[in-house]
Structure formats: C-alpha cells, structure tokens
N, CA, C and O atoms as a GROMACS GRO file, in nm:
protein
  420
    1UNK      N    1  -4.222  -5.881   4.175
    1UNK     CA    2  -4.106  -5.892   4.087
    1UNK      C    3  -4.135  -5.818   3.957
    1UNK      O    4  -4.242  -5.836   3.899
    2UNK      N    5  -4.042  -5.734   3.910
    2UNK     CA    6  -4.068  -5.656   3.787
    2UNK      C    7  -4.081  -5.748   3.666
    2UNK      O    8  -4.013  -5.850   3.654
    3UNK      N    9  -4.167  -5.707   3.578
    3UNK     CA   10  -4.187  -5.782   3.454
    3UNK      C   11  -4.071  -5.752   3.360
    3UNK      O   12  -4.046  -5.635   3.331
    4UNK      N   13  -3.998  -5.855   3.310
    4UNK     CA   14  -3.883  -5.829   3.224
    4UNK      C   15  -3.921  -5.760   3.092
    4UNK      O   16  -3.836  -5.696   3.029
    5UNK      N   17  -4.045  -5.773   3.051
    5UNK     CA   18  -4.088  -5.707   2.927
    5UNK      C   19  -4.091  -5.555   2.943
    5UNK      O   20  -4.077  -5.482   2.845
    6UNK      N   21  -4.109  -5.507   3.066
    6UNK     CA   22  -4.111  -5.363   3.090
    6UNK      C   23  -3.976  -5.300   3.061
    6UNK      O   24  -3.968  -5.184   3.021
    7UNK      N   25  -3.870  -5.377   3.081
    7UNK     CA   26  -3.735  -5.324   3.063
    7UNK      C   27  -3.710  -5.281   2.919
    7UNK      O   28  -3.640  -5.182   2.895
    8UNK      N   29  -3.764  -5.353   2.823
    8UNK     CA   30  -3.738  -5.323   2.683
    8UNK      C   31  -3.793  -5.188   2.640
    8UNK      O   32  -3.735  -5.120   2.556
    9UNK      N   33  -3.905  -5.149   2.697
    9UNK     CA   34  -3.967  -5.024   2.655
    9UNK      C   35  -3.910  -4.904   2.730
    9UNK      O   36  -3.940  -4.789   2.696
   10UNK      N   37  -3.829  -4.928   2.830
   10UNK     CA   38  -3.775  -4.820   2.910
   10UNK      C   39  -3.654  -4.758   2.841
   10UNK      O   40  -3.554  -4.826   2.818
   11UNK      N   41  -3.662  -4.631   2.808
   11UNK     CA   42  -3.550  -4.559   2.746
   11UNK      C   43  -3.472  -4.493   2.858
   11UNK      O   44  -3.531  -4.437   2.950
   12UNK      N   45  -3.338  -4.498   2.852
   12UNK     CA   46  -3.260  -4.433   2.957
   12UNK      C   47  -3.290  -4.283   2.964
   12UNK      O   48  -3.329  -4.222   2.864
   13UNK      N   49  -3.272  -4.226   3.083
   13UNK     CA   50  -3.292  -4.082   3.097
   13UNK      C   51  -3.196  -4.009   3.005
   13UNK      O   52  -3.079  -4.047   2.992
   14UNK      N   53  -3.245  -3.904   2.942
   14UNK     CA   54  -3.163  -3.830   2.846
   14UNK      C   55  -3.054  -3.750   2.916
   14UNK      O   56  -3.082  -3.672   3.007
   15UNK      N   57  -2.931  -3.770   2.872
   15UNK     CA   58  -2.822  -3.684   2.914
   15UNK      C   59  -2.805  -3.581   2.802
   15UNK      O   60  -2.888  -3.574   2.711
   16UNK      N   61  -2.699  -3.502   2.806
   16UNK     CA   62  -2.681  -3.397   2.705
   16UNK      C   63  -2.671  -3.458   2.564
   16UNK      O   64  -2.731  -3.406   2.470
   17UNK      N   65  -2.597  -3.566   2.550
   17UNK     CA   66  -2.581  -3.629   2.419
   17UNK      C   67  -2.712  -3.688   2.370
   17UNK      O   68  -2.747  -3.673   2.253
   18UNK      N   69  -2.785  -3.754   2.458
   18UNK     CA   70  -2.914  -3.811   2.421
   18UNK      C   71  -3.012  -3.704   2.375
   18UNK      O   72  -3.087  -3.724   2.279
   19UNK      N   73  -3.011  -3.590   2.442
   19UNK     CA   74  -3.099  -3.478   2.404
   19UNK      C   75  -3.061  -3.424   2.266
   19UNK      O   76  -3.149  -3.398   2.184
   20UNK      N   77  -2.931  -3.409   2.240
   20UNK     CA   78  -2.887  -3.361   2.109
   20UNK      C   79  -2.933  -3.456   1.998
   20UNK      O   80  -2.981  -3.414   1.893
   21UNK      N   81  -2.917  -3.586   2.023
   21UNK     CA   82  -2.953  -3.685   1.923
   21UNK      C   83  -3.104  -3.685   1.898
   21UNK      O   84  -3.147  -3.687   1.783
   22UNK      N   85  -3.184  -3.682   2.004
   22UNK     CA   86  -3.329  -3.682   1.984
   22UNK      C   87  -3.376  -3.554   1.916
   22UNK      O   88  -3.468  -3.557   1.835
   23UNK      N   89  -3.313  -3.440   1.948
   23UNK     CA   90  -3.348  -3.315   1.880
   23UNK      C   91  -3.314  -3.325   1.731
   23UNK      O   92  -3.391  -3.281   1.646
   24UNK      N   93  -3.197  -3.383   1.701
   24UNK     CA   94  -3.157  -3.400   1.562
   24UNK      C   95  -3.251  -3.492   1.487
   24UNK      O   96  -3.285  -3.467   1.371
   25UNK      N   97  -3.293  -3.599   1.553
   25UNK     CA   98  -3.385  -3.694   1.490
   25UNK      C   99  -3.519  -3.626   1.459
   25UNK      O  100  -3.576  -3.647   1.352
   26UNK      N  101  -3.568  -3.545   1.552
   26UNK     CA  102  -3.694  -3.473   1.530
   26UNK      C  103  -3.680  -3.377   1.412
   26UNK      O  104  -3.772  -3.365   1.331
   27UNK      N  105  -3.568  -3.308   1.403
   27UNK     CA  106  -3.545  -3.216   1.292
   27UNK      C  107  -3.536  -3.291   1.160
   27UNK      O  108  -3.592  -3.247   1.059
   28UNK      N  109  -3.466  -3.404   1.159
   28UNK     CA  110  -3.456  -3.484   1.037
   28UNK      C  111  -3.593  -3.535   0.995
   28UNK      O  112  -3.626  -3.534   0.877
   29UNK      N  113  -3.673  -3.580   1.092
   29UNK     CA  114  -3.808  -3.625   1.061
   29UNK      C  115  -3.891  -3.512   1.001
   29UNK      O  116  -3.971  -3.534   0.910
   30UNK      N  117  -3.872  -3.390   1.052
   30UNK     CA  118  -3.945  -3.274   1.002
   30UNK      C  119  -3.913  -3.249   0.854
   30UNK      O  120  -3.999  -3.203   0.778
   31UNK      N  121  -3.789  -3.279   0.813
   31UNK     CA  122  -3.750  -3.255   0.673
   31UNK      C  123  -3.830  -3.340   0.575
   31UNK      O  124  -3.831  -3.311   0.455
   32UNK      N  125  -3.896  -3.446   0.623
   32UNK     CA  126  -3.984  -3.522   0.533
   32UNK      C  127  -4.096  -3.430   0.481
   32UNK      O  128  -4.139  -3.443   0.367
   33UNK      N  129  -4.140  -3.338   0.566
   33UNK     CA  130  -4.250  -3.249   0.528
   33UNK      C  131  -4.199  -3.129   0.448
   33UNK      O  132  -4.264  -3.086   0.353
   34UNK      N  133  -4.084  -3.075   0.486
   34UNK     CA  134  -4.030  -2.955   0.423
   34UNK      C  135  -3.881  -2.977   0.395
   34UNK      O  136  -3.797  -2.924   0.468
   35UNK      N  137  -3.847  -3.055   0.292
   35UNK     CA  138  -3.708  -3.094   0.270
   35UNK      C  139  -3.612  -2.976   0.247
   35UNK      O  140  -3.493  -2.988   0.276
   36UNK      N  141  -3.661  -2.865   0.196
   36UNK     CA  142  -3.574  -2.753   0.165
   36UNK      C  143  -3.564  -2.648   0.274
   36UNK      O  144  -3.509  -2.540   0.250
   37UNK      N  145  -3.615  -2.675   0.394
   37UNK     CA  146  -3.614  -2.577   0.503
   37UNK      C  147  -3.470  -2.550   0.547
   37UNK      O  148  -3.410  -2.630   0.618
   38UNK      N  149  -3.417  -2.435   0.505
   38UNK     CA  150  -3.277  -2.402   0.534
   38UNK      C  151  -3.251  -2.377   0.683
   38UNK      O  152  -3.143  -2.408   0.734
   39UNK      N  153  -3.348  -2.322   0.752
   39UNK     CA  154  -3.330  -2.296   0.896
   39UNK      C  155  -3.319  -2.430   0.971
   39UNK      O  156  -3.236  -2.444   1.061
   40UNK      N  157  -3.401  -2.525   0.934
   40UNK     CA  158  -3.396  -2.657   0.999
   40UNK      C  159  -3.266  -2.729   0.965
   40UNK      O  160  -3.208  -2.798   1.049
   41UNK      N  161  -3.221  -2.712   0.841
   41UNK     CA  162  -3.094  -2.773   0.799
   41UNK      C  163  -2.977  -2.713   0.877
   41UNK      O  164  -2.884  -2.784   0.916
   42UNK      N  165  -2.981  -2.582   0.900
   42UNK     CA  166  -2.876  -2.516   0.978
   42UNK      C  167  -2.878  -2.567   1.122
   42UNK      O  168  -2.773  -2.587   1.183
   43UNK      N  169  -2.997  -2.587   1.175
   43UNK     CA  170  -3.011  -2.641   1.311
   43UNK      C  171  -2.950  -2.781   1.319
   43UNK      O  172  -2.879  -2.813   1.415
   44UNK      N  173  -2.976  -2.864   1.218
   44UNK     CA  174  -2.920  -3.000   1.216
   44UNK      C  175  -2.768  -2.994   1.209
   44UNK      O  176  -2.700  -3.071   1.278
   45UNK      N  177  -2.714  -2.904   1.129
   45UNK     CA  178  -2.568  -2.891   1.117
   45UNK      C  179  -2.507  -2.855   1.253
   45UNK      O  180  -2.404  -2.910   1.292
   46UNK      N  181  -2.570  -2.763   1.325
   46UNK     CA  182  -2.523  -2.724   1.458
   46UNK      C  183  -2.532  -2.842   1.555
   46UNK      O  184  -2.439  -2.868   1.631
   47UNK      N  185  -2.644  -2.913   1.551
   47UNK     CA  186  -2.661  -3.029   1.638
   47UNK      C  187  -2.556  -3.136   1.609
   47UNK      O  188  -2.501  -3.197   1.701
   48UNK      N  189  -2.527  -3.158   1.481
   48UNK     CA  190  -2.426  -3.258   1.445
   48UNK      C  191  -2.288  -3.220   1.499
   48UNK      O  192  -2.214  -3.305   1.549
   49UNK      N  193  -2.254  -3.090   1.490
   49UNK     CA  194  -2.126  -3.045   1.546
   49UNK      C  195  -2.121  -3.074   1.697
   49UNK      O  196  -2.018  -3.118   1.749
   50UNK      N  197  -2.232  -3.048   1.765
   50UNK     CA  198  -2.237  -3.070   1.909
   50UNK      C  199  -2.233  -3.219   1.943
   50UNK      O  200  -2.169  -3.260   2.039
   51UNK      N  201  -2.302  -3.301   1.862
   51UNK     CA  202  -2.303  -3.446   1.883
   51UNK      C  203  -2.162  -3.503   1.865
   51UNK      O  204  -2.117  -3.586   1.944
   52UNK      N  205  -2.094  -3.456   1.761
   52UNK     CA  206  -1.958  -3.503   1.735
   52UNK      C  207  -1.866  -3.467   1.852
   52UNK      O  208  -1.789  -3.551   1.900
   53UNK      N  209  -1.876  -3.343   1.899
   53UNK     CA  210  -1.791  -3.298   2.009
   53UNK      C  211  -1.823  -3.373   2.138
   53UNK      O  212  -1.733  -3.420   2.207
   54UNK      N  213  -1.950  -3.384   2.170
   54UNK     CA  214  -1.991  -3.448   2.296
   54UNK      C  215  -1.959  -3.597   2.295
   54UNK      O  216  -1.912  -3.651   2.395
   55UNK      N  217  -1.984  -3.664   2.184
   55UNK     CA  218  -1.958  -3.808   2.179
   55UNK      C  219  -1.807  -3.835   2.182
   55UNK      O  220  -1.764  -3.934   2.243
   56UNK      N  221  -1.729  -3.750   2.119
   56UNK     CA  222  -1.583  -3.767   2.124
   56UNK      C  223  -1.532  -3.747   2.267
   56UNK      O  224  -1.444  -3.818   2.314
   57UNK      N  225  -1.591  -3.648   2.337
   57UNK     CA  226  -1.552  -3.620   2.475
   57UNK      C  227  -1.582  -3.741   2.565
   57UNK      O  228  -1.511  -3.766   2.662
   58UNK      N  229  -1.688  -3.816   2.530
   58UNK     CA  230  -1.725  -3.934   2.608
   58UNK      C  231  -1.648  -4.058   2.565
   58UNK      O  232  -1.669  -4.167   2.619
   59UNK      N  233  -1.558  -4.042   2.468
   59UNK     CA  234  -1.477  -4.154   2.425
   59UNK      C  235  -1.545  -4.247   2.327
   59UNK      O  236  -1.499  -4.359   2.304
   60UNK      N  237  -1.654  -4.200   2.267
   60UNK     CA  238  -1.724  -4.283   2.168
   60UNK      C  239  -1.644  -4.280   2.038
   60UNK      O  240  -1.593  -4.176   2.000
   61UNK      N  241  -1.635  -4.392   1.972
   61UNK     CA  242  -1.558  -4.399   1.848
   61UNK      C  243  -1.648  -4.391   1.724
   61UNK      O  244  -1.616  -4.322   1.627
   62UNK      N  245  -1.760  -4.461   1.727
   62UNK     CA  246  -1.847  -4.471   1.610
   62UNK      C  247  -1.932  -4.346   1.590
   62UNK      O  248  -1.954  -4.304   1.476
   63UNK      N  249  -1.980  -4.286   1.697
   63UNK     CA  250  -2.073  -4.173   1.686
   63UNK      C  251  -2.014  -4.052   1.611
   63UNK      O  252  -2.082  -3.995   1.527
   64UNK      N  253  -1.889  -4.012   1.640
   64UNK     CA  254  -1.834  -3.899   1.563
   64UNK      C  255  -1.825  -3.931   1.413
   64UNK      O  256  -1.846  -3.843   1.329
   65UNK      N  257  -1.793  -4.057   1.379
   65UNK     CA  258  -1.786  -4.096   1.238
   65UNK      C  259  -1.923  -4.082   1.172
   65UNK      O  260  -1.934  -4.030   1.061
   66UNK      N  261  -2.026  -4.130   1.239
   66UNK     CA  262  -2.162  -4.119   1.185
   66UNK      C  263  -2.199  -3.972   1.171
   66UNK      O  264  -2.258  -3.932   1.071
   67UNK      N  265  -2.165  -3.891   1.271
   67UNK     CA  266  -2.193  -3.747   1.265
   67UNK      C  267  -2.129  -3.682   1.144
   67UNK      O  268  -2.191  -3.601   1.077
   68UNK      N  269  -2.004  -3.719   1.116
   68UNK     CA  270  -1.935  -3.663   0.998
   68UNK      C  271  -2.003  -3.707   0.869
   68UNK      O  272  -2.016  -3.628   0.776
   69UNK      N  273  -2.045  -3.833   0.864
   69UNK     CA  274  -2.117  -3.883   0.745
   69UNK      C  275  -2.247  -3.804   0.725
   69UNK      O  276  -2.282  -3.770   0.612
   70UNK      N  277  -2.316  -3.775   0.834
   70UNK     CA  278  -2.442  -3.702   0.824
   70UNK      C  279  -2.418  -3.557   0.781
   70UNK      O  280  -2.501  -3.499   0.710
   71UNK      N  281  -2.307  -3.498   0.824
   71UNK     CA  282  -2.276  -3.362   0.780
   71UNK      C  283  -2.255  -3.358   0.628
   71UNK      O  284  -2.298  -3.264   0.562
   72UNK      N  285  -2.190  -3.460   0.575
   72UNK     CA  286  -2.171  -3.469   0.430
   72UNK      C  287  -2.306  -3.486   0.361
   72UNK      O  288  -2.334  -3.419   0.262
   73UNK      N  289  -2.389  -3.574   0.413
   73UNK     CA  290  -2.522  -3.597   0.355
   73UNK      C  291  -2.606  -3.470   0.359
   73UNK      O  292  -2.683  -3.442   0.267
   74UNK      N  293  -2.591  -3.392   0.466
   74UNK     CA  294  -2.669  -3.269   0.482
   74UNK      C  295  -2.638  -3.166   0.373
   74UNK      O  296  -2.722  -3.083   0.339
   75UNK      N  297  -2.516  -3.172   0.319
   75UNK     CA  298  -2.475  -3.076   0.215
   75UNK      C  299  -2.533  -3.110   0.078
   75UNK      O  300  -2.531  -3.025  -0.011
   76UNK      N  301  -2.584  -3.230   0.060
   76UNK     CA  302  -2.641  -3.270  -0.068
   76UNK      C  303  -2.773  -3.195  -0.092
   76UNK      O  304  -2.833  -3.140   0.000
   77UNK      N  305  -2.815  -3.193  -0.217
   77UNK     CA  306  -2.943  -3.129  -0.250
   77UNK      C  307  -3.057  -3.199  -0.178
   77UNK      O  308  -3.057  -3.321  -0.165
   78UNK      N  309  -3.155  -3.121  -0.130
   78UNK     CA  310  -3.268  -3.182  -0.062
   78UNK      C  311  -3.340  -3.282  -0.153
   78UNK      O  312  -3.376  -3.250  -0.266
   79UNK      N  313  -3.359  -3.402  -0.101
   79UNK     CA  314  -3.431  -3.505  -0.175
   79UNK      C  315  -3.482  -3.608  -0.075
   79UNK      O  316  -3.435  -3.612   0.039
   80UNK      N  317  -3.577  -3.691  -0.116
   80UNK     CA  318  -3.623  -3.796  -0.024
   80UNK      C  319  -3.510  -3.889   0.018
   80UNK      O  320  -3.506  -3.934   0.133
   81UNK      N  321  -3.417  -3.919  -0.073
   81UNK     CA  322  -3.305  -4.007  -0.039
   81UNK      C  323  -3.216  -3.942   0.067
   81UNK      O  324  -3.169  -4.009   0.159
   82UNK      N  325  -3.194  -3.812   0.053
   82UNK     CA  326  -3.109  -3.742   0.148
   82UNK      C  327  -3.175  -3.739   0.286
   82UNK      O  328  -3.109  -3.764   0.387
   83UNK      N  329  -3.303  -3.710   0.290
   83UNK     CA  330  -3.375  -3.707   0.418
   83UNK      C  331  -3.372  -3.846   0.481
   83UNK      O  332  -3.356  -3.859   0.602
   84UNK      N  333  -3.389  -3.949   0.398
   84UNK     CA  334  -3.386  -4.086   0.448
   84UNK      C  335  -3.250  -4.118   0.511
   84UNK      O  336  -3.243  -4.181   0.616
   85UNK      N  337  -3.142  -4.073   0.447
   85UNK     CA  338  -3.008  -4.093   0.502
   85UNK      C  339  -2.994  -4.024   0.638
   85UNK      O  340  -2.936  -4.081   0.731
   86UNK      N  341  -3.045  -3.903   0.649
   86UNK     CA  342  -3.036  -3.829   0.775
   86UNK      C  343  -3.116  -3.898   0.886
   86UNK      O  344  -3.067  -3.916   0.997
   87UNK      N  345  -3.238  -3.936   0.854
   87UNK     CA  346  -3.323  -4.002   0.953
   87UNK      C  347  -3.258  -4.133   0.999
   87UNK      O  348  -3.252  -4.161   1.119
   88UNK      N  349  -3.211  -4.212   0.903
   88UNK     CA  350  -3.147  -4.339   0.939
   88UNK      C  351  -3.020  -4.317   1.021
   88UNK      O  352  -2.991  -4.393   1.114
   89UNK      N  353  -2.944  -4.214   0.988
   89UNK     CA  354  -2.823  -4.182   1.064
   89UNK      C  355  -2.854  -4.146   1.208
   89UNK      O  356  -2.786  -4.191   1.300
   90UNK      N  357  -2.957  -4.065   1.228
   90UNK     CA  358  -2.996  -4.029   1.365
   90UNK      C  359  -3.050  -4.150   1.439
   90UNK      O  360  -3.031  -4.163   1.560
   91UNK      N  361  -3.119  -4.240   1.367
   91UNK     CA  362  -3.164  -4.365   1.429
   91UNK      C  363  -3.044  -4.447   1.478
   91UNK      O  364  -3.047  -4.501   1.589
   92UNK      N  365  -2.940  -4.455   1.396
   92UNK     CA  366  -2.818  -4.528   1.436
   92UNK      C  367  -2.754  -4.464   1.558
   92UNK      O  368  -2.713  -4.534   1.651
   93UNK      N  369  -2.745  -4.332   1.557
   93UNK     CA  370  -2.688  -4.261   1.673
   93UNK      C  371  -2.769  -4.290   1.800
   93UNK      O  372  -2.712  -4.315   1.906
   94UNK      N  373  -2.902  -4.287   1.787
   94UNK     CA  374  -2.987  -4.311   1.902
   94UNK      C  375  -2.970  -4.453   1.953
   94UNK      O  376  -2.966  -4.476   2.074
   95UNK      N  377  -2.961  -4.550   1.863
   95UNK     CA  378  -2.941  -4.689   1.905
   95UNK      C  379  -2.808  -4.707   1.977
   95UNK      O  380  -2.801  -4.776   2.079
   96UNK      N  381  -2.702  -4.645   1.925
   96UNK     CA  382  -2.572  -4.653   1.992
   96UNK      C  383  -2.577  -4.588   2.129
   96UNK      O  384  -2.522  -4.641   2.226
   97UNK      N  385  -2.643  -4.472   2.138
   97UNK     CA  386  -2.654  -4.403   2.267
   97UNK      C  387  -2.731  -4.488   2.366
   97UNK      O  388  -2.689  -4.503   2.481
   98UNK      N  389  -2.846  -4.545   2.322
   98UNK     CA  390  -2.927  -4.627   2.412
   98UNK      C  391  -2.849  -4.751   2.458
   98UNK      O  392  -2.856  -4.790   2.575
   99UNK      N  393  -2.775  -4.812   2.365
   99UNK     CA  394  -2.696  -4.931   2.401
   99UNK      C  395  -2.590  -4.895   2.505
   99UNK      O  396  -2.567  -4.971   2.600
  100UNK      N  397  -2.524  -4.782   2.488
  100UNK     CA  398  -2.421  -4.740   2.582
  100UNK      C  399  -2.482  -4.709   2.719
  100UNK      O  400  -2.426  -4.744   2.822
  101UNK      N  401  -2.597  -4.644   2.719
  101UNK     CA  402  -2.661  -4.607   2.845
  101UNK      C  403  -2.716  -4.729   2.919
  101UNK      O  404  -2.722  -4.730   3.042
  102UNK      N  405  -2.754  -4.832   2.844
  102UNK     CA  406  -2.809  -4.951   2.909
  102UNK      C  407  -2.699  -5.048   2.951
  102UNK      O  408  -2.726  -5.152   3.011
  103UNK      N  409  -2.574  -5.012   2.920
  103UNK     CA  410  -2.461  -5.094   2.961
  103UNK      C  411  -2.421  -5.200   2.861
  103UNK      O  412  -2.335  -5.283   2.891
  104UNK      N  413  -2.482  -5.200   2.742
  104UNK     CA  414  -2.446  -5.299   2.641
  104UNK      C  415  -2.315  -5.269   2.573
  104UNK      O  416  -2.248  -5.360   2.525
  105UNK      N  417  -2.276  -5.140   2.569
  105UNK     CA  418  -2.150  -5.102   2.505
  105UNK      C  419  -2.052  -5.051   2.609
  105UNK      O  420  -1.940  -5.014   2.575
   0.00000   0.00000   0.00000
C-alpha cells in the first residue's frame, strides 16, 4: 500500500503552463543575484505574457490577474522589494497550478 506521505512531495508532471511558471520562478530567483539584469527582466515579461495567455485559455481566473500584477511590478525600479514581489507572485502561480493539477481546484 502506498505511503500517504509520499503523495505530498509528488509534484504533478509539468504541462506547458507549469513549465512557463517554473521558468519564471527560476528567473525571478536569479534576480536576487543580479536585480538589474535587463535580459532576464525581458525574459520574465515574455513568460508572463505567455502565462497570462495560457492560463486564460485553460479557463483560470486568478492566474491572469496575478500575471498582470507581476507585469506591473516588473516595471518598477530594481530593488529587493520588487524582486520579493516577483518571487512571491511566481510562488502563488505555482501553488495555484499545483492545486489545479492535483484536482483541488
């Protein structure tokens, strides 16, 4: 019989939206080291556009709103607070995606 504790650590297989979100999270985490990296910021902006489009296509309501909030935050001057907002936003997106994939939403 499978151990129920194993289920908690199991992340659903990444679909296109999950991959976009994890890529965005990695880029946001990278900004902790180099907050002013314009190439990385442009990559995040592109990923956010794709996340908004893909999540809307899947009928998600909250994810596009979070994506729009993150696009606004991305336009602010690079700072630890701004990077923190981006990282937390991608964490929220990932939690929503995982909940939807596990059947909770």
